[in-house]
N, CA, C and O atoms as a GROMACS GRO file, in nm:
protein
  264
    1MET      N    1   6.033   2.199   4.315
    1MET     CA    2   6.035   2.258   4.207
    1MET      C    3   5.929   2.372   4.218
    1MET      O    4   5.806   2.372   4.205
    2ILE      N    5   5.999   2.448   4.238
    2ILE     CA    6   5.900   2.677   4.234
    2ILE      C    7   5.830   2.688   4.067
    2ILE      O    8   5.917   2.693   3.980
    3ARG      N    9   5.712   2.691   4.027
    3ARG     CA   10   5.659   2.737   3.942
    3ARG      C   11   5.582   2.806   3.944
    3ARG      O   12   5.551   2.855   3.835
    4THR      N   13   5.492   2.856   4.091
    4THR     CA   14   5.374   2.906   4.127
    4THR      C   15   5.396   3.052   4.101
    4THR      O   16   5.505   3.081   4.151
    5ARG      N   17   5.355   3.132   4.058
    5ARG     CA   18   5.324   3.240   4.040
    5ARG      C   19   5.361   3.306   4.109
    5ARG      O   20   5.294   3.262   4.203
    6PRO      N   21   5.439   3.417   4.170
    6PRO     CA   22   5.420   3.501   4.264
    6PRO      C   23   5.338   3.615   4.308
    6PRO      O   24   5.328   3.714   4.236
    7SER      N   25   5.256   3.605   4.468
    7SER     CA   26   5.193   3.691   4.432
    7SER      C   27   5.159   3.882   4.422
    7SER      O   28   5.065   3.962   4.424
    8HIS      N   29   5.312   3.877   4.411
    8HIS     CA   30   5.275   4.009   4.381
    8HIS      C   31   5.278   4.027   4.208
    8HIS      O   32   5.268   4.144   4.170
    9ILE      N   33   5.288   3.948   4.125
    9ILE     CA   34   5.319   3.955   4.018
    9ILE      C   35   5.174   3.912   3.984
    9ILE      O   36   5.112   3.824   4.043
   10GLY      N   37   5.111   4.018   3.838
   10GLY     CA   38   4.964   3.936   3.756
   10GLY      C   39   5.022   3.820   3.674
   10GLY      O   40   5.135   3.788   3.636
   11ALA      N   41   4.900   3.772   3.661
   11ALA     CA   42   4.877   3.606   3.574
   11ALA      C   43   4.949   3.636   3.427
   11ALA      O   44   5.017   3.556   3.362
   12PHE      N   45   4.913   3.785   3.391
   12PHE     CA   46   4.940   3.826   3.198
   12PHE      C   47   5.128   3.882   3.222
   12PHE      O   48   5.210   3.877   3.130
   13GLU      N   49   5.156   3.925   3.343
   13GLU     CA   50   5.240   3.986   3.323
   13GLU      C   51   5.341   3.888   3.385
   13GLU      O   52   5.452   3.939   3.388
   14PHE      N   53   5.338   3.768   3.435
   14PHE     CA   54   5.416   3.676   3.466
   14PHE      C   55   5.417   3.555   3.322
   14PHE      O   56   5.497   3.461   3.313
   15VAL      N   57   5.326   3.583   3.235
   15VAL     CA   58   5.343   3.459   3.103
   15VAL      C   59   5.418   3.558   3.040
   15VAL      O   60   5.493   3.506   2.957
   16VAL      N   61   5.429   3.718   3.046
   16VAL     CA   62   5.464   3.787   2.927
   16VAL      C   63   5.588   3.768   2.906
   16VAL      O   64   5.642   3.727   2.803
   17ILE      N   65   5.657   3.813   3.055
   17ILE     CA   66   5.790   3.801   3.120
   17ILE      C   67   5.859   3.684   3.125
   17ILE      O   68   5.981   3.679   3.110
   18ALA      N   69   5.780   3.574   3.148
   18ALA     CA   70   5.844   3.431   3.118
   18ALA      C   71   5.862   3.377   2.925
   18ALA      O   72   5.943   3.306   2.867
   19SER      N   73   5.756   3.445   2.885
   19SER     CA   74   5.759   3.415   2.724
   19SER      C   75   5.900   3.497   2.723
   19SER      O   76   6.001   3.433   2.755
   20LEU      N   77   5.916   3.646   2.686
   20LEU     CA   78   6.007   3.706   2.682
   20LEU      C   79   6.097   3.612   2.718
   20LEU      O   80   6.129   3.524   2.638
   21ARG      N   81   6.137   3.618   2.817
   21ARG     CA   82   6.257   3.497   2.901
   21ARG      C   83   6.266   3.343   2.810
   21ARG      O   84   6.376   3.328   2.757
   22ALA      N   85   6.202   3.269   2.793
   22ALA     CA   86   6.210   3.128   2.686
   22ALA      C   87   6.201   3.170   2.558
   22ALA      O   88   6.182   3.088   2.468
   23GLU      N   89   6.216   3.337   2.524
   23GLU     CA   90   6.287   3.329   2.381
   23GLU      C   91   6.424   3.376   2.394
   23GLU      O   92   6.506   3.358   2.304
   24GLN      N   93   6.449   3.432   2.499
   24GLN     CA   94   6.604   3.461   2.522
   24GLN      C   95   6.711   3.347   2.537
   24GLN      O   96   6.828   3.346   2.499
   25LEU      N   97   6.611   3.219   2.625
   25LEU     CA   98   6.662   3.071   2.646
   25LEU      C   99   6.661   2.992   2.461
   25LEU      O  100   6.738   2.902   2.425
   26MET      N  101   6.583   3.038   2.397
   26MET     CA  102   6.588   2.985   2.345
   26MET      C  103   6.713   3.030   2.177
   26MET      O  104   6.735   2.965   2.075
   27ARG      N  105   6.766   3.166   2.223
   27ARG     CA  106   6.817   3.219   2.139
   27ARG      C  107   6.998   3.189   2.178
   27ARG      O  108   7.100   3.228   2.120
   28GLY      N  109   6.972   3.069   2.354
   28GLY     CA  110   7.139   3.080   2.378
   28GLY      C  111   7.171   3.102   2.501
   28GLY      O  112   7.253   3.040   2.569
   29CYS      N  113   7.083   3.220   2.540
   29CYS     CA  114   7.108   3.251   2.657
   29CYS      C  115   7.185   3.227   2.765
   29CYS      O  116   7.291   3.248   2.706
   30THR      N  117   7.227   3.194   2.897
   30THR     CA  118   7.261   3.143   2.932
   30THR      C  119   7.177   3.154   3.069
   30THR      O  120   7.169   3.250   3.146
   31PRO      N  121   7.100   2.989   3.078
   31PRO     CA  122   6.993   2.987   3.221
   31PRO      C  123   7.031   3.084   3.377
   31PRO      O  124   7.140   3.056   3.427
   32LYS      N  125   6.965   3.168   3.434
   32LYS     CA  126   7.019   3.198   3.590
   32LYS      C  127   7.004   3.103   3.728
   32LYS      O  128   7.033   3.125   3.846
   33ILE      N  129   6.934   2.965   3.645
   33ILE     CA  130   6.933   2.858   3.775
   33ILE      C  131   6.936   2.729   3.687
   33ILE      O  132   6.884   2.715   3.577
   34PRO      N  133   7.026   2.619   3.775
   34PRO     CA  134   7.085   2.498   3.711
   34PRO      C  135   6.957   2.456   3.674
   34PRO      O  136   6.870   2.489   3.755
   35THR      N  137   6.888   2.343   3.501
   35THR     CA  138   6.792   2.309   3.533
   35THR      C  139   6.839   2.228   3.359
   35THR      O  140   6.903   2.258   3.258
   36SER      N  141   6.740   2.091   3.424
   36SER     CA  142   6.739   2.026   3.277
   36SER      C  143   6.613   2.008   3.171
   36SER      O  144   6.593   1.926   3.082
   37HIS      N  145   6.527   2.138   3.229
   37HIS     CA  146   6.387   2.134   3.150
   37HIS      C  147   6.407   2.182   3.045
   37HIS      O  148   6.521   2.168   2.999
   38LYS      N  149   6.288   2.271   2.951
   38LYS     CA  150   6.272   2.286   2.873
   38LYS      C  151   6.275   2.432   2.882
   38LYS      O  152   6.232   2.488   2.983
   39HIS      N  153   6.329   2.507   2.766
   39HIS     CA  154   6.254   2.664   2.809
   39HIS      C  155   6.247   2.671   2.853
   39HIS      O  156   6.316   2.672   2.955
   40THR      N  157   6.083   2.696   2.813
   40THR     CA  158   5.958   2.763   2.916
   40THR      C  159   5.899   2.782   3.065
   40THR      O  160   5.847   2.861   3.143
   41VAL      N  161   5.977   2.559   3.034
   41VAL     CA  162   5.995   2.579   3.211
   41VAL      C  163   6.054   2.624   3.280
   41VAL      O  164   6.007   2.636   3.393
   42THR      N  165   6.189   2.674   3.251
   42THR     CA  166   6.311   2.692   3.354
   42THR      C  167   6.280   2.883   3.294
   42THR      O  168   6.347   2.965   3.358
   43ALA      N  169   6.200   2.934   3.200
   43ALA     CA  170   6.157   3.063   3.225
   43ALA      C  171   6.101   3.067   3.307
   43ALA      O  172   6.113   3.179   3.357
   44GLN      N  173   6.030   2.999   3.367
   44GLN     CA  174   5.881   3.041   3.415
   44GLN      C  175   5.916   3.017   3.562
   44GLN      O  176   5.848   3.066   3.653
   45ARG      N  177   6.040   2.929   3.586
   45ARG     CA  178   6.109   2.885   3.772
   45ARG      C  179   6.149   3.020   3.812
   45ARG      O  180   6.123   3.093   3.907
   46GLU      N  181   6.247   3.031   3.671
   46GLU     CA  182   6.335   3.217   3.683
   46GLU      C  183   6.285   3.301   3.738
   46GLU      O  184   6.339   3.359   3.832
   47VAL      N  185   6.103   3.343   3.666
   47VAL     CA  186   6.076   3.467   3.716
   47VAL      C  187   6.010   3.371   3.847
   47VAL      O  188   6.004   3.454   3.938
   48ALA      N  189   5.976   3.286   3.882
   48ALA     CA  190   5.890   3.286   3.977
   48ALA      C  191   5.984   3.279   4.046
   48ALA      O  192   5.985   3.376   4.122
   49GLN      N  193   6.105   3.184   4.068
   49GLN     CA  194   6.196   3.255   4.205
   49GLN      C  195   6.312   3.420   4.165
   49GLN      O  196   6.408   3.446   4.238
   50GLY      N  197   6.287   3.485   4.075
   50GLY     CA  198   6.243   3.638   4.101
   50GLY      C  199   6.422   3.638   4.018
   50GLY      O  200   6.505   3.728   4.005
   51LYS      N  201   6.420   3.553   3.994
   51LYS     CA  202   6.587   3.560   3.910
   51LYS      C  203   6.522   3.691   3.752
   51LYS      O  204   6.593   3.762   3.680
   52VAL      N  205   6.437   3.682   3.752
   52VAL     CA  206   6.370   3.718   3.608
   52VAL      C  207   6.298   3.856   3.634
   52VAL      O  208   6.215   3.833   3.721
   53THR      N  209   6.293   3.959   3.606
   53THR     CA  210   6.188   4.023   3.650
   53THR      C  211   6.126   4.108   3.495
   53THR      O  212   6.167   4.080   3.383
   54GLY      N  213   6.022   4.213   3.526
   54GLY     CA  214   5.995   4.326   3.397
   54GLY      C  215   6.091   4.389   3.395
   54GLY      O  216   6.170   4.399   3.489
   55GLU      N  217   6.101   4.448   3.277
   55GLU     CA  218   6.202   4.563   3.239
   55GLU      C  219   6.180   4.705   3.369
   55GLU      O  220   6.245   4.796   3.421
   56ARG      N  221   6.043   4.643   3.372
   56ARG     CA  222   6.035   4.797   3.420
   56ARG      C  223   6.160   4.813   3.575
   56ARG      O  224   6.241   4.895   3.618
   57ASP      N  225   6.125   4.720   3.598
   57ASP     CA  226   6.232   4.711   3.741
   57ASP      C  227   6.362   4.756   3.651
   57ASP      O  228   6.395   4.861   3.706
   58ALA      N  229   6.403   4.746   3.602
   58ALA     CA  230   6.575   4.776   3.588
   58ALA      C  231   6.543   4.904   3.522
   58ALA      O  232   6.654   4.939   3.480
   59LEU      N  233   6.459   4.994   3.487
   59LEU     CA  234   6.420   5.162   3.455
   59LEU      C  235   6.479   5.271   3.564
   59LEU      O  236   6.432   5.262   3.677
   60PRO      N  237   6.558   5.352   3.545
   60PRO     CA  238   6.599   5.457   3.613
   60PRO      C  239   6.407   5.516   3.678
   60PRO      O  240   6.294   5.490   3.637
   61ALA      N  241   6.472   5.621   3.817
   61ALA     CA  242   6.364   5.644   3.859
   61ALA      C  243   6.344   5.786   3.722
   61ALA      O  244   6.438   5.811   3.646
   62PRO      N  245   6.224   5.854   3.715
   62PRO     CA  246   6.216   5.960   3.647
   62PRO      C  247   6.266   6.042   3.698
   62PRO      O  248   6.280   6.022   3.819
   63PRO      N  249   6.321   6.172   3.644
   63PRO     CA  250   6.391   6.289   3.697
   63PRO      C  251   6.316   6.378   3.817
   63PRO      O  252   6.196   6.354   3.832
   64ALA      N  253   6.344   6.424   3.857
   64ALA     CA  254   6.235   6.501   3.978
   64ALA      C  255   6.173   6.602   3.861
   64ALA      O  256   6.206   6.612   3.743
   65GLY      N  257   6.084   6.662   3.926
   65GLY     CA  258   5.946   6.746   3.841
   65GLY      C  259   5.951   6.682   3.731
   65GLY      O  260   5.976   6.761   3.639
   66ALA      N  261   5.942   6.598   3.703
   66ALA     CA  262   5.943   6.539   3.499
   66ALA      C  263   5.787   6.494   3.564
   66ALA      O  264   5.704   6.439   3.492
   0.00000   0.00000   0.00000
């Protein structure tokens, strides 16, 4: 069972991402990993396994010269 924070993610960022993901799971989003745990644990495991990342990773690169 992996719930350890990856070394490339700071503790604060890990908590924020996991809490936002737990909120999504509580609203009915489908988990990205097979689980029988509570939403908070599932969210932590998803972040630890790299299945969920911060929004900044999903943003496109800024235009050149900006």
